[in-house]
C-alpha positions, 0 to 999 in steps of 0.5 A, spaced: 524 516 463 525 519 470 523 526 467 516 525 465 512 527 471 517 532 474 517 538 470 510 538 471 509 544 475 503 546 471 500 540 473 501 540 481 495 540 484 493 546 490 487 545 494 483 550 496 478 550 502 471 548 501 467 552 506 461 546 507 466 540 507 473 538 506 476 539 500 472 535 494 476 538 488 483 541 487 484 547 482 490 548 478 495 553 478 493 555 471 486 557 469 485 552 464 489 546 464 489 540 460 486 533 462 493 530 461 496 535 466 491 534 471 492 527 471 499 528 472 498 532 478 494 527 481 500 522 480 504 527 483 499 528 489 501 521 491 508 523 493 508 530 495 508 532 502 503 536 505 497 533 501 493 531 507 493 538 509 498 539 514 506 540 515 506 534 519 512 529 518 508 523 517 504 527 511 507 525 505 502 521 500 500 514 500 507 511 503 505 515 509 499 511 510 502 505 508 507 506 514 501 508 519 497 501 516 503 497 518 504 500 525 496 498 526 497 491 523 502 490 529 507 487 524 511 494 524 514 495 531 515 502 533 521 500 538 524 507 540 520 513 539 525 519 540 522 524 536 515 523 537 513 521 530 507 516 529 507 516 537 499 517 537 499 512 532 503 507 535 500 508 542 493 507 539 490 514 542 490 518 535 485 513 532 480 513 537 480 521 538 477 525 532 481 531 533 487 528 532 490 530 525 494 524 524 492 519 521 484 521 521 484 528 518 490 527 513 488 521 511 481 523 510 483 530 506 488 526 502 484 521 499 478 526 498 483 530 494 485 524 490 477 523 489 476 531 487 481 531 482 479 525 479 472 527 479 474 534 475 478 530 470 472 525 469 467 531 468 472 535 463 471 528 459 464 528 459 462 526 466 461 519 469 457 515 464 461 518 458 465 514 453 470 518 450 472 516 443 479 519 442 484 514 444 488 519 449 481 521 452 479 514 453 486 512 457 486 519 461 478 517 463 480 510 465 486 512 469 482 517 473 476 512 474 482 507 477 485 513 481 478 515 484 477 507 486 483 507 489 482 512 493 475 510 495 478 503 497 483 506 502 478 510 505 473 504 506 479 500 509 481 505 514 475 508 516 471 502 517 472 497 522 470 491 518 466 489 511 458 490 513 455 491 506 449 495 510 452 499 514 453 507 513 460 508 511 462 514 507 460 520 503 460 519 496 462 524 491 462 523 483 462 530 481 466 537 482 464 541 487 458 537 489 454 539 495 456 535 502 453 528 502 451 523 507 454 517 509 452 511 503 452 504 505 458 500 504 455 496 499 454 503 495 461 505 496 464 498 494 459 498 488 462 505 485 469 502 486 467 496 482 464 500 477 470 505 476 475 499 476 471 495 471 470 501 466 478 503 467 480 496 465 476 496 459 478 503 457 485 501 458 485 495 454 490 497 449 494 503 453 501 502 453 503 506 458 510 510 458 512 508 464 510 504 471 508 510 474 501 510 470 496 506 472 494 500 466 489 495 466 493 490 470 494 495 475 486 496 475 485 489 475 490 488 481 486 494 485 479 490 483 482 483 486 483 487 492 476 490 492 473 483 491 478 480 497 476 485 502 468 484 500 469 476 501 468 475 494 474 470 494 472 466 487 472 473 483 479 475 487 482 468 485 480 469 478 483 476 477 489 474 481 490 468 477 489 472 471 495 477 473 500 471 474 498 467 468 497 472 463 502 478 464 510 478 463 512 480 470 517 475 474 516 474 481 521 478 485 527 473 485 531 471 491 537 476 490 532 482 489 528 480 495 535 480 500 538 485 496 543 488 502 545 481 505 553 482 505 553 487 500 552 482 495 546 484 491 543 491 489 536 489 491 529 489 489 525 495 493 529 501 491 528 502 483 522 502 479 526 498 474 525 492 478 522 487 473 516 485 479 514 492 480 507 493 477 506 500 479 510 505 483 513 512 482 520 514 479 523 519 484 528 524 482 531 530 485 526 534 482 521 532 487 525 535 493 524 529 498 528 528 503 527 527 511 519 528 510 518 521 506 517 514 506 525 513 505 526 518 511 522 515 515 524 508 514 531 507 511 537 508 516 541 509 510 537 516 508 538 522 513 532 520 517 528 519 523 530 511 522 537 513 524 536 518 529 531 515 534 524 513 531 526 506 530 521 502 526 523 495 526 519 488 524 515 485 530 520 480 533 514 475 533 514 475 526 521 475 525 522 469 530 516 465 526 520 465 519 524 459 519 532 459 518 531 456 511 527 462 508 531 467 506 526 473 508 529 472 515 535 475 513 531 482 511 531 483 518 538 482 520 539 489 522 542 491 529 543 498 531 544 501 537 542 495 541 535 494 537 534 488 533 530 487 526 531 493 522 529 491 515 536 493 512 537 488 507 530 489 504 529 497 504 536 501 503 539 506 499 544 503 495 550 506 498 549 503 505 552 509 509 548 510 515 545 517 514 549 518 507 543 519 503 540 526 504 536 527 498 531 522 496 531 519 489 530 511 491 523 510 488 516 508 491 513 501 490 505 501 490 504 494 487 508 488 485 506 481 481 508 477 488 502 480 491 497 476 486 501 470 487 499 470 495 492 473 494 491 467 489 493 462 494 489 465 499 482 467 495 483 459 492 483 456 499 478 460 502 473 458 496 475 451 496 480 450 491 486 448 497 490 443 492 491 449 487 492 454 493 498 449 495 501 449 488 501 456 488 504 457 495 509 452 493 511 455 487 512 461 490 516 459 496 521 456 492 523 463 491 524 464 498 526 457 501 533 455 501 535 447 500 542 444 503 546 439 500 553 438 497 550 437 489 545 441 486 540 435 486 541 434 493 540 442 494 533 441 490 531 435 493 532 438 500 528 444 498 522 440 496 522 436 502 522 443 506 516 445 502 512 438 502 513 438 510 511 445 511 505 445 506 502 438 504 499 437 511 495 444 511 488 444 510 482 449 512 484 454 517 491 452 518 492 453 511 489 460 511 494 461 517 500 459 513 498 464 507 496 469 512 503 469 515 507 469 509 503 475 506 505 478 512 513 476 511 513 477 504 510 484 504 513 487 510 513 495 510 509 495 503 503 497 506 499 490 505 499 487 512 493 492 514 489 489 508 490 482 509 489 483 517 482 486 515 480 481 510 482 475 514 479 478 520 485 476 524 487 478 531 494 481 531 499 481 537 504 486 539 511 482 541 516 485 546 519 489 542 514 494 541 514 500 545 507 501 546 502 495 549 507 489 548 505 482 548 498 485 547 493 482 542 487 486 538 482 484 534 482 486 526 475 490 528 477 493 534 476 501 533 483 502 535 485 499 529 481 504 524 481 511 523 475 516 525 472 521 521 475 527 523 472 533 527 473 538 521 469 534 517 463 533 522 463 540 524 462 542 516 458 536 514 451 537 517 449 530 515 455 527 519 455 526 527 
């Protein structure tokens, strides 16, 4: 299974510069590639270095933007910055300067490259309105539309301060080599995302994917649930989230998997695509050639990496202190190194657990797991007035995170239920939403989800004392410092932008 994606050198996408505006369509390394090769090339683009158009060590596909977004959300602290990676992101200077490559240029170029590649595939299969008759073509079309929607969704999150349907947002491209376009309204961008994902779900109805690296209908439903939640369409987001947790066979991440490195007892649930709760990820091998320039290189002290040599990314101290001692997730951040606390060494790690021991990255990338939709269901239901149902879902989920005490199994179970009742029963209105939001931040720390939650919950975030830059400072979700700027290169080459 591990070799399915990685012998596809013919499918590796190479993008040439379009003189009129930033790259809108990739070209292949062979003259007439099959659509399946192009699709695999798009998936490989999601993990390749340099896909944002630079040689920067922050430029390595989707997981690079997950780190950037976690830093902006304040849940990830750049506690020490010895090599200046993410310096201008953490000090909030790059996000207000459109000349800065990271994150403004690399994010724009990467996501529009994905869009360009998806448009090329869709065009090959008959265009935006076509419904292929061959099963294989239907599945390729469905995945291409889902990938296009994925890219527009993240562009909408990063390059808008908040959801305002009538506000000018992003240029929309739905055909290969399309001329430069003006900004469309946010409502138009979101309508395209919804249309693409709805179509993808239909086209992928009977698709049995070869492995979790490919998008199937459930991944498309997950992306659609996030889209509705970002729009404030909470009833729709809740319904889709419930559908995913009630009709799929993915189990939630277990206690043993959640704290995999604690006292070296478990293998963990965040370094392998085989983890049962994972819905979508990437199965990395040596063939991918990733090392220091990778998510693992930036985040794992057991990989030879920035994390171990001076660019320390830790959990926000305030977030960790808010986790009760009877919540096993507090153990995820028990790592201390060179006098710094709150390293995620019991959540994300190379299994050998030797500092700087892993030189070639073969631990996998996670994009989506079923746990996200337990928490999103609770949040969306609470926002749409179904608080009792939201609290039931929340209790059911936290039974996998809380630990009871006692001398017998019955006493332990009773103590656990008492803790759940104490923490949840009295919540209502904003206190319930705050509790769900906090647990979302704790559960998905380091997975690139906190930023999405910050935006849709319209939160104010506070950096604790362990941030190197602006400690003990608060920022509103719509502060321009927390969103990307359309890059200078795009503005200079697209006459419709200013």
